[in-house]
C-alpha positions, 0 to 999 in steps of 0.5 A: 114485439122486440122481445119476441124477435129476440127469442126467435133469434135466440132459439135459432142460435142455440143447439137443437140437441140440448134441452134446457130443463131449468125453466120447467118449474116456471110453467106448471103446464109443461111439468104436468105434460111431462109427468103425464107422458111418462105415466102413460108410457109406463102404463102402456109398458105395464099393460103390454107385459100383463097381456103377454103374461096372460097369453103365455099362461093361457097357452100353458093351461091349454096345452095341459088341458089337451094333454089331460084329455089325450088317451093314455097308455093302458098297457 
């Protein structure tokens, strides 16, 4: 109980903008959470870029198809 109070007091005194990454290797759950969060973020960015690229390519194909169907100058 005394140790818990000491940790709470220690948490209140340290700088809240500084994260201490030295104890991540001690807890595998924290490490796996970080890896999972980073992986999901990268996957979300990749999916967004792929969707935008597909939409751009579909728009180019649609414009080319419309141009090919429009009447051409015969004279």
